[in-house]
C-alpha positions as CSV (number, residue, x, y, z in Angstrom):
1,M,-19.7,-63.2,50.0
2,R,-22.6,-61.8,48.2
3,L,-24.2,-58.6,49.6
4,S,-27.9,-58.2,50.0
5,P,-29.6,-55.7,47.7
6,L,-30.4,-53.5,50.7
7,I,-26.7,-53.3,51.8
8,S,-25.6,-52.6,48.3
9,L,-28.0,-49.7,48.0
10,F,-26.8,-48.3,51.3
11,L,-23.1,-48.5,50.2
12,L,-23.9,-46.7,46.9
13,L,-25.6,-43.9,48.8
14,I,-22.6,-43.4,51.1
15,L,-20.3,-43.4,48.1
16,A,-22.4,-40.8,46.3
17,A,-22.5,-38.6,49.4
18,C,-18.7,-38.6,49.7
19,T,-18.0,-37.9,46.1
20,T,-17.3,-34.2,45.4
21,P,-19.1,-33.1,42.2
22,P,-16.8,-31.6,39.5
23,Q,-16.4,-27.9,39.7
24,T,-17.6,-25.9,36.7
25,T,-15.7,-22.7,35.9
26,A,-17.8,-20.0,34.3
27,M,-16.2,-18.6,31.2
28,P,-15.5,-14.8,31.4
29,E,-17.6,-12.7,29.1
30,P,-15.6,-11.4,26.0
31,I,-14.4,-7.9,26.4
32,P,-16.3,-5.5,24.1
33,T,-14.4,-4.0,21.2
34,S,-13.9,-0.2,21.5
35,F,-14.1,2.3,18.7
36,F,-13.9,6.1,18.4
37,L,-16.6,8.2,16.8
38,G,-16.0,11.4,15.0
39,T,-19.0,13.8,15.1
40,Y,-20.5,17.0,14.0
41,N,-21.4,19.7,16.6
42,D,-25.0,19.8,17.8
43,P,-25.3,22.9,20.1
44,G,-27.4,22.3,23.1
45,V,-27.8,18.6,22.4
46,H,-24.3,17.1,22.9
47,E,-20.8,18.2,23.9
48,P,-18.7,18.7,20.8
49,G,-15.9,16.2,20.4
50,I,-14.8,12.6,19.8
51,Y,-16.8,9.8,21.5
52,R,-16.1,6.2,22.4
53,F,-18.5,3.3,21.7
54,T,-18.2,-0.4,22.3
55,L,-19.4,-3.4,20.3
56,D,-19.9,-6.7,22.2
57,A,-19.7,-10.2,20.8
58,Q,-23.4,-10.3,20.0
59,G,-23.2,-7.1,18.0
60,N,-24.8,-4.8,20.6
61,L,-23.6,-1.1,20.7
62,A,-23.1,1.1,23.7
63,N,-22.1,4.8,24.1
64,Q,-19.2,5.2,26.6
65,G,-19.2,9.0,26.5
66,R,-17.0,11.8,25.2
67,V,-13.2,11.2,25.3
68,A,-11.9,14.4,23.7
69,E,-13.1,17.9,23.1
70,A,-12.9,19.0,19.4
71,T,-14.9,21.1,17.0
72,N,-16.6,19.1,14.2
73,P,-14.1,16.2,14.3
74,S,-15.6,14.7,11.2
75,F,-12.8,12.3,10.2
76,L,-10.3,10.3,12.3
77,S,-7.2,8.2,11.6
78,Y,-4.7,6.2,13.6
79,N,-0.9,6.2,13.2
80,A,0.8,2.9,12.5
81,D,1.1,1.6,16.1
82,R,-2.3,3.1,17.1
83,S,-0.8,5.3,19.8
84,I,-2.0,8.5,18.2
85,V,-5.3,9.6,16.7
86,V,-5.3,12.4,14.2
87,S,-8.5,14.3,13.5
88,V,-9.7,17.1,11.2
89,E,-11.7,20.0,12.7
90,Q,-14.1,21.9,10.5
91,L,-14.5,25.5,11.5
92,S,-17.1,27.9,10.3
93,G,-16.0,30.6,7.9
94,E,-12.2,30.0,8.4
95,P,-9.5,27.5,7.6
96,G,-9.9,24.3,9.4
97,R,-7.5,22.5,11.7
98,V,-5.9,19.1,12.1
99,A,-5.4,17.8,15.7
100,S,-3.4,15.0,17.2
101,F,-4.3,13.1,20.4
102,A,-2.4,10.5,22.4
103,V,-4.3,7.3,23.1
104,D,-4.4,6.6,26.8
105,E,-6.2,3.3,27.0
106,D,-9.8,4.3,26.2
107,E,-9.2,8.0,26.5
108,L,-7.6,10.6,24.2
109,R,-5.2,13.3,25.4
110,S,-4.8,16.4,23.3
111,L,-1.2,17.0,22.0
112,N,-1.3,19.8,19.5
113,R,-3.2,21.4,16.5
114,Q,-2.1,22.8,13.2
115,T,-3.9,24.6,10.3
116,A,-5.4,22.2,7.8
117,G,-4.3,24.6,5.0
118,G,-7.8,25.2,3.7
119,E,-11.5,25.4,4.5
120,G,-13.7,22.4,5.1
121,P,-11.2,19.6,5.9
122,C,-13.2,16.4,5.6
123,H,-10.6,13.6,5.5
124,V,-7.2,12.8,7.1
125,N,-4.8,9.9,6.6
126,V,-1.6,8.8,8.3
127,S,1.1,6.8,6.5
128,A,3.2,4.0,8.2
129,N,6.1,6.4,8.6
130,G,4.0,9.2,10.0
131,F,3.2,11.5,7.1
132,V,-0.3,13.0,7.3
133,T,-2.5,14.2,4.4
134,V,-5.5,16.4,4.8
135,A,-8.2,16.8,2.1
136,N,-9.9,20.2,2.2
137,Y,-13.3,20.1,0.5
138,G,-14.0,23.8,0.5
139,S,-10.6,24.9,-0.7
140,G,-10.0,22.0,-3.1
141,N,-6.5,21.4,-1.9
142,L,-4.3,18.7,-0.2
143,E,-2.0,19.4,2.7
144,L,1.0,17.4,3.9
145,L,2.3,17.3,7.5
146,R,4.1,14.8,9.6
147,L,3.8,13.3,13.1
148,Q,6.9,13.9,15.2
149,A,8.4,11.3,17.7
150,D,6.3,12.8,20.5
151,G,3.1,12.5,18.5
152,T,2.7,16.2,17.8
153,L,2.1,17.5,14.3
154,T,4.7,19.5,12.4
155,P,3.7,22.7,10.7
156,P,2.5,22.2,7.1
157,L,5.2,20.8,4.8
158,D,3.4,21.1,1.5
159,L,0.1,22.2,0.0
160,Q,-1.2,21.1,-3.4
161,D,-3.9,23.3,-4.8
162,H,-5.9,21.6,-7.5
163,R,-7.0,25.0,-8.9
164,Q,-3.4,25.7,-9.8
165,R,-3.6,22.7,-12.1
166,G,-6.5,24.1,-14.1
167,A,-9.4,22.9,-12.0
168,E,-12.3,25.4,-11.8
169,T,-14.2,24.0,-8.8
170,P,-12.1,21.4,-7.0
171,H,-13.4,19.7,-3.9
172,A,-10.7,17.4,-2.5
173,H,-12.6,14.7,-0.5
174,S,-10.1,12.1,0.6
175,S,-6.5,10.9,0.2
176,Y,-4.7,7.6,0.4
177,F,-1.2,6.2,0.7
178,L,-0.1,3.3,-1.5
179,N,3.0,1.5,-2.8
180,D,4.7,1.5,0.6
181,D,3.6,5.0,1.2
182,S,5.6,6.4,-1.7
183,E,2.5,7.5,-3.6
184,V,-0.6,9.4,-2.7
185,L,-4.0,9.4,-4.4
186,A,-6.3,12.3,-3.8
187,V,-10.0,11.9,-4.7
188,D,-11.5,15.2,-6.0
189,L,-15.3,15.3,-6.2
190,G,-15.3,18.7,-8.0
191,T,-12.9,17.8,-10.8
192,D,-14.2,14.2,-11.2
193,E,-10.6,13.0,-11.0
194,V,-8.3,10.9,-8.8
195,W,-5.1,13.0,-8.5
196,H,-1.9,11.0,-8.4
197,Y,1.2,12.2,-6.5
198,R,4.7,10.8,-5.6
199,L,5.7,11.4,-2.0
200,D,9.3,12.6,-1.7
201,A,10.3,11.8,1.9
202,V,13.5,13.8,1.6
203,S,12.1,17.1,0.5
204,N,8.7,16.4,2.2
205,K,6.9,17.3,-1.0
206,L,4.0,15.9,-3.0
207,L,5.2,15.6,-6.7
208,P,2.6,15.2,-9.4
209,A,2.8,11.9,-11.3
210,S,2.7,11.7,-15.0
211,P,-0.1,11.9,-15.9
212,P,-1.2,13.8,-12.8
213,A,-4.7,12.4,-12.6
214,V,-7.1,9.7,-13.9
215,A,-10.6,10.9,-14.9
216,M,-13.9,9.5,-13.7
217,Q,-17.1,9.9,-15.8
218,E,-18.1,13.6,-16.0
219,G,-20.4,14.5,-13.2
220,A,-19.6,11.2,-11.2
221,G,-18.4,13.1,-8.1
222,P,-15.7,10.7,-6.8
223,R,-15.6,10.7,-3.0
224,H,-13.7,7.8,-1.5
225,L,-11.7,4.8,-2.6
226,D,-10.4,1.4,-1.4
227,L,-7.5,-0.6,-2.6
228,H,-8.0,-4.4,-3.2
229,P,-5.6,-6.7,-1.3
230,N,-4.0,-7.8,-4.5
231,G,-2.7,-4.2,-5.0
232,R,-3.7,-4.1,-8.7
233,W,-7.3,-2.9,-8.4
234,I,-8.6,0.4,-6.9
235,Y,-12.3,1.0,-6.4
236,V,-13.7,4.5,-6.3
237,I,-17.2,5.3,-5.0
238,N,-18.8,8.2,-6.8
239,E,-21.2,10.3,-4.8
240,L,-23.2,12.1,-7.5
241,N,-24.0,9.3,-10.0
242,S,-24.1,6.4,-7.4
243,T,-21.5,4.2,-9.0
244,V,-18.4,2.3,-8.1
245,T,-15.5,2.5,-10.6
246,Q,-12.7,0.0,-10.9
247,I,-9.2,1.3,-11.7
248,S,-6.4,-1.1,-12.7
249,R,-2.9,-0.3,-11.4
250,E,0.3,-1.4,-13.0
251,G,3.4,0.3,-11.6
252,E,2.4,4.0,-11.6
253,S,-0.1,3.6,-14.4
254,L,-3.8,4.0,-13.6
255,K,-6.5,3.0,-16.0
256,V,-10.3,3.1,-15.6
257,I,-11.9,-0.3,-16.3
258,E,-15.6,-0.3,-15.6
259,S,-18.3,1.2,-13.4
260,W,-21.4,-0.4,-11.6
261,S,-24.5,1.2,-10.1
262,T,-24.8,1.1,-6.3
263,L,-28.6,1.1,-6.5
264,P,-31.3,-1.4,-7.3
265,E,-32.7,-1.2,-10.9
266,D,-36.2,-0.3,-9.7
267,F,-35.1,2.6,-7.5
268,T,-36.3,6.0,-8.8
269,G,-35.6,8.3,-5.8
270,E,-32.6,10.6,-5.1
271,S,-29.5,9.0,-3.5
272,F,-25.8,9.9,-3.0
273,C,-23.0,7.5,-2.2
274,A,-20.6,8.1,0.7
275,D,-18.2,5.4,1.9
276,I,-16.5,2.2,0.5
277,H,-14.7,-0.8,2.0
278,I,-13.3,-4.1,0.8
279,S,-13.1,-7.2,3.0
280,S,-9.6,-8.3,3.8
281,D,-10.0,-11.5,1.8
282,G,-10.7,-9.4,-1.3
283,K,-14.0,-11.2,-2.0
284,F,-16.6,-8.6,-1.1
285,L,-17.0,-4.8,-1.5
286,Y,-19.4,-2.6,0.4
287,G,-20.7,0.9,-0.3
288,S,-23.2,3.2,1.4
289,N,-26.2,4.9,-0.3
290,R,-27.5,8.1,1.3
291,G,-31.1,8.5,0.3
292,H,-31.7,4.8,-0.5
293,N,-30.3,4.4,3.0
294,S,-28.6,1.0,2.3
295,I,-25.3,-0.8,2.2
296,V,-24.8,-2.4,-1.2
297,V,-22.9,-5.7,-1.1
298,Y,-20.9,-6.9,-4.2
299,R,-19.0,-10.0,-4.9
300,I,-15.6,-9.3,-6.5
301,D,-14.6,-11.6,-9.4
302,Q,-11.1,-12.8,-8.4
303,E,-10.0,-13.0,-12.0
304,S,-11.2,-9.7,-13.5
305,G,-12.2,-7.6,-10.5
306,A,-15.8,-7.2,-11.9
307,L,-18.5,-6.5,-9.3
308,T,-21.8,-8.5,-9.0
309,P,-24.4,-7.0,-6.6
310,L,-25.7,-9.4,-4.0
311,E,-28.0,-7.3,-1.8
312,Y,-29.0,-3.8,-0.6
313,E,-29.2,-4.0,3.2
314,S,-31.1,-1.4,5.0
315,V,-29.1,0.7,7.5
316,A,-32.1,1.2,9.8
317,G,-31.4,4.9,9.8
318,D,-31.1,8.0,7.5
319,W,-28.0,9.2,5.6
320,P,-25.3,6.5,6.1
321,R,-22.3,8.8,5.9
322,N,-19.5,6.4,7.0
323,F,-19.2,2.8,8.0
324,A,-16.5,0.4,9.1
325,L,-15.9,-3.4,9.4
326,S,-15.1,-4.6,12.9
327,P,-11.6,-5.9,13.5
328,A,-12.8,-9.5,13.1
329,E,-15.0,-8.4,10.1
330,D,-18.0,-10.2,11.7
331,F,-19.9,-6.9,11.9
332,L,-20.3,-3.8,9.9
333,I,-21.1,-0.6,11.8
334,V,-22.9,2.3,10.1
335,A,-22.9,6.0,11.1
336,N,-26.3,7.4,10.1
337,Q,-25.8,11.1,10.1
338,R,-29.3,12.5,9.9
339,S,-31.1,10.0,12.1
340,K,-28.2,10.3,14.7
341,N,-27.8,6.6,15.2
342,L,-25.3,3.8,14.8
343,T,-26.4,0.5,13.3
344,S,-24.8,-2.9,13.8
345,L,-25.1,-5.4,10.9
346,R,-23.8,-9.0,11.3
347,R,-21.6,-10.1,8.4
348,N,-21.5,-13.6,7.1
349,K,-17.8,-14.1,6.1
350,E,-18.6,-16.9,3.6
351,T,-21.4,-15.1,1.7
352,G,-20.6,-11.5,2.5
353,M,-24.3,-10.8,3.3
354,L,-25.5,-8.6,6.1
355,D,-28.3,-8.8,8.8
356,F,-29.5,-6.2,11.2
357,V,-28.5,-6.7,14.9
358,D,-28.7,-3.5,16.8
359,S,-29.2,0.3,16.7
360,T,-28.3,3.0,19.2
361,K,-28.5,6.8,19.4
362,A,-25.3,8.7,18.7
363,P,-24.1,12.3,18.6
364,I,-24.4,13.3,14.9
365,P,-22.1,10.4,13.8
366,V,-19.7,11.0,10.9
367,C,-16.7,8.7,11.2
368,I,-16.1,5.3,12.8
369,L,-12.5,4.4,13.8
370,F,-11.8,0.8,15.1
């Protein structure tokens, strides 16, 4: 039997009223990524120590407060399983210290402190098996320690003084483990060299390689380096002449290949390089320019390792001391020392290019540790 249009409409309305609409479940907001910030003291302005910041999925930054008391904790490093943070402490007029902290979720708990072996410690690194190297800028030497099973630092195991090797004004600025942590490279701004050591894990000593160092251009002022994922190329950023130098590595042999300016050709002001990082895919290299106040972006030629500049992105601040790629490498975070702010730059993984997202005030920022 055929229903009238009126009855059909009535039945459709009843059916609609009895039908439960599908429930929509709101997706939880992604948890922001935490990172620690090493700082310089600023008496009367902020409490001295290590701070924690967060980076959300949109690239916005937020200060979560101080997580550890420390004096001028200007550089930080994780151990292999990220359960320990090791920091240098720069002290005025006396040898500095190196401190270890246990990571308790988003907080840091002080474990112990040891002497840094010299004045002006400015960089610390931790190997996969717990060796710790500390570069002392003021004294021009490199200290070796080790993390014990409980996360505390041993007393110093070795101290390599670059003056004892003929250097007049050494300024050790950073150190790096390579070749499964069996070798150490120490970048010295004062001698214009990258010092090369073998690490003897039995005697706990740093043994000079042969030759003991590879020379940069005179007056270059090498500061930091990064190792390409292929293990064959090392890139050194030079503070004083604003260049990046490529070094080839074959076995224990190191050889300078070429250098490239970090600045635009038309720039005539004063500028000094600071930090350097390579993307994990090995395609792009980034360096910071203090003075020009930019991050230079290079494309890395995958055959030769040569660099081609792509852009000079403003850091929206003054004196970009240190910067870091986020864990997913979709953002690059810059610590602007003089303007006391952190800048978030969105990173295009395909092109390597950067775009400003956010800026927030920070206690004299010096080192970012994701």
